N, C-alpha and C positions, 0 to 999 in steps of 0.2 A: 782485197778490194773492198770488202764489206765485213766489218766486225759485228758480232752479235752478242748481246748481253741481256740476261733476264734477271730482274731484281724486283721484288715486291709487286709482282704481277705486271710489270712493265717490261716489254721487250724493246730494246734499243738497237736499231740498225744504223751503223755509221759508215757512210760511203767515203772511201779514201783510197784513190788509186795513185796518190802522190802528185797528181796533175789536175786535170779539169773534171774529173769524175765523169768521163765520157761514157755514154750509154752504148757500149759495144756488146758483142755477143756474151762475153764472159761476165761482164757487169750485170747485164740483164738476167742471165740465168741464175747468178748468185743471189740477186735481189729477190727474184721470184721464189727461190728455194727458201730463203730466210723469211720472207713474208708468209709463206705457207706454214712454216714452223712456228712463227709468232702467233698466228691465228689459233693454233692448237694449244699453245702454252700460256698465253698472256691475256690479260683483261684490257690492255691498252698497248698501242704500238707507237714508238717515236722513231721517226726517220730523220737523220741529220747528215750534213755534209762535213767535209774537212774545213779547217779554218780558211775563210775567204772564198770558198766555192761550195755551192750545193751541187750543181751540175751544169755544164755548158752545152748539153744536148747529145745528139747522136755522135758516134765515133767518126770524125772526119777522115781518119786514116782509111777506114773501110770504104768510105764514099769515093776517095781519090784512087785507091789502089785495087779495090775489089768491087767494081760497080755491079757485077753480076750477083753480089750478095746483099746489096742494099735493100731490096724489097723484103728479103727475109729478116733483116735486122729491124726494119721499120715495123713489120708485122709483129715481131716479138716485143718491140717497144710499146706498140699500141696495146697488146695484150697485158703487158705490165701495168700500163696506165689504167686499164679497165679493172684489173685485179685490185689495184690500190683504191680506185674509186668505189668499188663494190665490196671491199673488205668489210665483213660484218663487225669486226673489232674496231673500236675507235682508233683513228690514225691522226697523229700530230706530226706535222712537218716542221722541223726546227732548222731553219735556214741560217747559216752563219756566213753567207756570201752570195756570189752571183748565181742566178738561175735563169738560163736563157735557152731559147729554142725548145727542144724536148725537155730540158730542165725546167723551163717555165711551165710547160704542160704538166710536169710532175707536181709542181706546186698546186695546180688547179684541182688535183685529185683528192687532196687530203681533207679531212673534216675540220681541222684547225691548223692555220698556218701562222707560225711565229717567225719574224725576221729580225735581223740585227741591224741597228743603225751603223752606217759607215758608207764608204764609197763603193757601194755594190749596186748592181743593176739586175732588174727582172724584166723579161720581155720575150716576145715571140718575133725574133729577128730573121725569120726564114727568107722573106723577100729581099732582105739586105745582103744575104749570103748565097743567093742564087737557088733557093729551094721553093717549091710550091707547097703551101700548107695543105696537108692531107685532110680528108673529111673528119677524121677523129679529132684532129687538133681544132678544127672549127667548132665541132660540137662542144668540146670542153671550154673553149673560149666563150661561146654563147652562154654556157651554163654559169660560169663564174664572173665573167667580165661584163656581160650584157650586150645586147644587140647594138646599141648606139656607140659602144666603144670599139667595135670591130675594125672600122676603117683606120683609126689611129693606131690601135694596138697590134693589129694583124697585118692589114694591107700596107701600112706605112712603117711597120716594124719599129714602133716607138719603144725605147728602153726607159725604165722608170727606176729612180732611186727609191729606197725602202718606204719613205713616207708617202710618196706618190703611188707606189705599188700597192700600199694599203688602201688608198683612196679608190683606185680603179678595180681592185679585187684579187690581186695576186696574194696578198697577205691579209690576215685578220688582225694581227697585233705586231707591233714593232717595239723592241726594247734596246736600251743602250748595252754596249758590251759588258759593262760591269753588273747589269741587272738581268742579263739574258738568262742565266741558269735559274735564278729565282723566279723569273717570269714563267719559264718552262715548268718548273716545279709546281707553281700555282695552277697552271692550266691542267697539268696531270691530276692534281688533287681535286680540282673542280670537276673534271670529266669522270673520275673514278667514283664520284658521289652519285652519278646518274644510274638509273636502272638499266643495266646493260642489255637485258632481254628486250625491253621496250626500245632501246636505242637501235638494236639490230633490226627489229621489225620496221621501225619508222624509216631507217636508212634505206632499207630495201625498197620500200614504197616510193621514197623520194627519187631514187636513182635507177630503178630497174629499167624503165623505158629508155633512159639515156644510154645505159650500158648496152642494151640490145641494139640500139641504133648504131653505136660505135662498132660493135662486133659485126653487124650486117654490112658495114662499109668497107671491111677489110678484104676487098678483092684486088686483083692485080693492078687494075687501072688506077684505083685510088691510092695505091702505095707507091706510085711513080712520083717522086718528089724532085726530080731534075727540073731546073728552070727552063 
């Protein structure tokens, strides 16, 4: 589901379940394990998806066939998002395709977000697919998209093409397919020139309160996402 590679101080995690990179139990557990390993081994972490898909969100199969396990899956997913958000090591999200619902939230947790031009969409489409946005999702949306964008982006479940996703806050950079790898290399090189000790300290100051609010929201009532 997730391959791990370490080279020149960069840990690369590639999500690829052969389908939509759904955030189910196995994917979440593997991601969290690799992220912890990367923090101990690398100076920088790159998380990327399979061609055409970053992640389509939580595993719909679990939601449809195992409703009694949904709250546990959502809690694990929320903890994954916080761990990415608060990861002391710089995190670059290199998206080569769609990122929707929990996949869209995943984009909001990274320090640097690079997207690829193409017929791809980013967004929080929970209200379009019968789910209530949990508090942790609203906190992340406020942090990266801004208060004035919430009605359009969250309540009305707007999906955005890469250029529009950059404008609203899902992405920081967008590159053409032929320049994507070079753009990623440039971002890695630029980030590695920063003082990583100062980076970690400043990142903690910026995000500590947000991380604590999200963790405090993970009670049973707030994990009910049924419409």
